[in-house]
C-alpha positions in Angstrom: 87.5 107.1 147.4 83.8 106.5 148.1 82.9 109.8 146.4 85.2 108.9 143.5 83.5 105.5 143.1 80.1 107.1 143.2 81.2 109.6 140.5 82.7 106.8 138.4 79.5 104.8 138.3 77.7 107.8 136.8 80.1 108.4 133.9 79.4 107.6 130.3 80.9 104.5 128.7 83.3 106.5 126.5 84.6 108.2 129.6 85.3 105.0 131.5 89.0 104.6 130.5 89.8 108.1 131.6 88.0 107.6 134.9 89.8 104.3 135.6 93.2 106.1 134.9 92.3 108.9 137.3 91.2 106.7 140.1 94.1 104.3 139.7 96.6 107.2 139.7 95.0 108.7 142.9 95.0 105.4 144.8 98.5 104.2 143.9 100.0 107.7 143.9 98.5 109.2 147.1 98.5 106.1 149.3 102.3 106.0 149.7 102.4 109.8 150.2 99.8 109.5 153.0 101.7 106.8 154.6 104.9 108.9 154.6 103.2 111.6 156.6 102.5 109.3 159.6 105.8 109.9 161.3 106.3 108.4 164.7 107.5 111.5 166.5 107.6 110.1 170.1 109.7 107.1 169.0 112.0 109.3 167.1 112.6 111.6 170.1 113.5 108.7 172.3 116.1 107.3 169.9 119.7 108.0 170.5 121.5 110.7 168.6 123.2 108.3 166.2 120.1 106.3 165.6 118.2 109.6 165.1 120.7 110.7 162.4 120.4 107.3 160.7 116.7 107.4 160.9 116.5 110.8 159.4 118.7 109.6 156.5 116.4 106.7 156.0 113.4 109.0 156.2 114.9 111.3 153.6 115.5 108.4 151.3 112.1 107.0 151.8 110.4 110.3 151.4 112.5 111.0 148.3 111.4 107.7 146.8 107.8 108.5 147.6 108.1 111.9 145.9 109.6 110.3 142.9 106.8 107.7 142.8 104.1 110.4 143.0 105.8 112.5 140.4 106.1 109.5 138.0 102.5 108.5 138.7 101.4 112.0 137.8 103.4 111.9 134.6 101.9 108.5 133.6 98.4 109.8 134.5 98.8 112.8 132.2 100.3 110.6 129.4 97.4 108.1 129.8 94.9 110.9 129.5 96.6 112.3 126.4 96.8 108.8 124.9 93.1 108.2 125.5 92.2 111.6 124.0 94.3 110.8 120.9 92.8 107.4 120.6 89.3 108.8 120.7 90.3 111.4 118.0 91.7 108.7 115.8 88.4 106.7 116.1 86.5 109.6 114.7 89.1 110.8 112.2 88.0 111.3 108.7 90.1 108.9 106.6 88.3 109.7 103.3 87.4 106.0 103.0 85.6 103.5 105.1 87.8 100.6 106.4 84.9 98.9 108.3 83.8 95.5 107.1 86.5 95.2 104.4 88.4 91.9 104.0 91.9 92.1 102.4 93.6 89.3 100.6 97.1 89.7 99.1 98.4 87.7 96.2 101.1 87.7 93.6 100.4 86.0 90.2 103.9 86.3 88.8 105.5 83.4 90.7 102.5 81.2 89.5 103.4 81.8 85.8 100.8 84.4 84.9 101.6 86.8 82.1 99.9 90.2 81.6 96.9 88.9 79.6 96.2 85.9 81.8 96.6 88.0 84.9 94.1 90.6 83.9 91.6 87.8 83.0 92.2 86.3 86.4 91.4 89.6 88.1 88.1 90.0 86.3 86.9 86.4 86.9 87.9 86.6 90.6 86.0 89.9 91.2 82.9 88.5 89.5 83.1 85.2 91.4 83.6 86.8 94.9 81.0 89.5 94.3 78.4 86.7 93.6 78.9 85.4 97.2 75.9 86.0 99.5 76.6 88.9 101.8 79.3 90.5 99.6 78.4 94.1 98.8 81.4 95.2 96.6 84.7 93.8 95.4 87.8 95.4 93.8 91.5 95.1 93.6 94.4 97.6 94.1 98.1 97.5 94.0 98.4 99.0 97.5 96.4 99.3 100.6 95.8 102.8 102.0 97.7 103.4 105.3 99.3 100.0 104.7 103.0 99.1 104.8 103.6 98.7 101.1 105.1 102.1 100.5 103.9 104.4 97.7 104.8 105.2 94.1 105.2 108.8 92.8 106.3 110.3 89.6 106.5 113.6 87.7 104.1 114.1 84.8 103.0 116.6 82.2 99.6 118.1 82.8 97.8 119.3 79.7 97.2 123.1 79.7 99.3 123.7 82.8 102.4 125.8 82.6 104.7 125.0 85.6 106.7 127.8 87.2 110.5 127.8 87.0 112.0 124.8 88.7 108.5 123.5 89.7 108.0 119.8 89.6 104.6 118.6 88.5 104.2 115.3 90.5 101.7 113.0 92.1 101.3 109.6 93.9 100.0 106.8 91.7 97.6 104.0 92.7 96.7 101.1 90.3 93.1 100.1 91.1 90.4 97.9 89.4 86.8 98.7 88.6 84.5 99.4 91.6 87.4 100.4 93.8 85.8 103.7 94.9 82.5 102.0 95.6 84.2 99.3 97.6 86.2 101.7 99.7 83.3 104.2 99.8 85.4 107.1 98.4 82.9 109.6 96.8 83.4 110.6 93.2 82.7 114.3 93.0 82.8 114.7 89.2 82.9 112.2 86.3 83.0 108.5 86.9 85.1 105.7 88.3 86.6 102.8 86.4 84.5 100.1 84.7 85.4 96.8 83.0 85.4 98.6 79.7 88.6 100.4 80.8 90.7 97.5 79.8 93.7 96.7 77.5 93.2 98.2 74.1 90.8 101.0 75.2 92.0 104.6 75.6 94.0 104.9 78.8 92.1 106.6 81.6 92.6 107.9 85.1 90.8 109.2 88.2 92.5 112.0 90.1 91.8 113.4 93.6 90.6 116.9 94.5 94.0 118.2 95.5 95.5 117.4 92.1 92.5 118.8 90.3 92.7 122.1 92.2 96.4 122.4 91.8 96.8 121.8 88.1 93.3 122.6 86.8 92.0 125.3 89.1 89.2 126.3 86.7 87.4 123.1 87.8 87.4 121.4 84.4 89.8 118.5 85.1 87.5 115.8 83.7 88.4 115.4 80.0 91.9 116.8 80.4 94.9 114.7 79.7 98.4 114.1 81.2 101.3 111.8 80.4 104.3 110.4 82.2 107.5 110.9 80.4 107.0 110.3 76.7 104.2 107.8 77.2 100.7 108.0 75.8 98.3 110.7 76.9 95.9 109.5 79.7 92.4 110.9 79.9 91.0 112.0 83.2 87.5 110.5 83.6 86.7 111.4 87.3 87.7 113.4 90.3 87.5 111.6 93.7 87.5 113.0 97.2 90.8 113.3 99.0 91.7 110.5 101.4 94.6 109.3 103.5 97.2 107.2 101.6 100.3 106.8 103.7 99.9 108.4 107.2 97.1 109.9 109.2 98.8 113.3 109.6 99.9 113.8 106.0 98.8 116.9 104.3 96.5 116.6 101.2 98.6 115.2 98.4 98.0 114.9 94.7 96.9 111.4 93.7 96.4 109.7 90.3 94.5 106.4 90.1 95.2 104.2 87.1 93.1 101.4 85.8 94.6 98.1 86.8 93.1 96.4 83.7 95.2 98.8 81.6 98.3 99.3 83.8 98.8 95.7 85.0 100.6 94.7 88.2 101.0 91.1 89.4 101.2 91.8 93.2 97.9 93.1 94.3 95.4 93.2 97.2 91.8 92.0 96.9 89.3 94.3 98.7 85.9 92.7 99.7 83.2 94.7 101.4 80.9 92.5 103.4 77.5 93.0 105.1 78.8 91.3 108.3 82.1 90.3 109.9 84.6 90.2 107.1 86.7 87.5 108.8 83.8 85.1 108.3 84.3 85.3 104.5 88.1 84.6 104.5 87.8 80.9 103.9 85.3 81.3 101.1 87.5 83.9 99.4 90.6 81.6 99.7 88.6 78.8 98.2 87.5 81.0 95.3 91.1 82.0 94.6 92.3 78.4 94.7 89.5 77.2 92.5 90.2 79.8 89.9 
């Protein structure tokens, strides 16, 4: 144990949980086993035959419990090591976006009597008001939160210039997001641009797609400027291609994604995203005050 303690003091900080798990497992797993090996042979030989048989039964029971305890400790030790390794992998996992220093605030304008026109005006004024706060770096709004619990929306669509195979479904997930969403979440735009406040009601409908969708339906690399439509709706122009990111789960394969402008495709229940320079929790009261005041 002394050697283990000396070894533990020289480990790196990120290895500390693993070291604690190993030392704890050794101490509490081996101590009962060592105690079980200290059999009082002289006393046992002096016992009467009946007492010896009963003692052996008790010893078998005790040793069996010790073996079970050591086995369980070993299983728990292995599980703890695998859990810590998975936790470290998740901490360095590439999500495709940066969740650090982002404050989220959910709201629904419909119960408060907002129609489409007043709701879109509310969004614009709220983003401008919050972005003007000291320490706020970027602000946007989206219908859903990536890796959140709000589910996902998907639909089939018609891609301009793409001829689907027999029985093939041309589909994608859909996200409604406001201007500056990709800057706020730090999702790189590889080609084209992201949404601006000019992408509003009355302007030509536009969308940003992800890399997976662009490669699947426009493999020539010329997705920007192409169009698609859902059902018999209006044609929507693709203005940008964003990097892939995680939407629903960490282990999901790359999935086709279409981002629609929230100022054109209105939703009343949304989530405000605020990227801050410091601790985002410190801005929660100010953000709530801005929403109430507006």
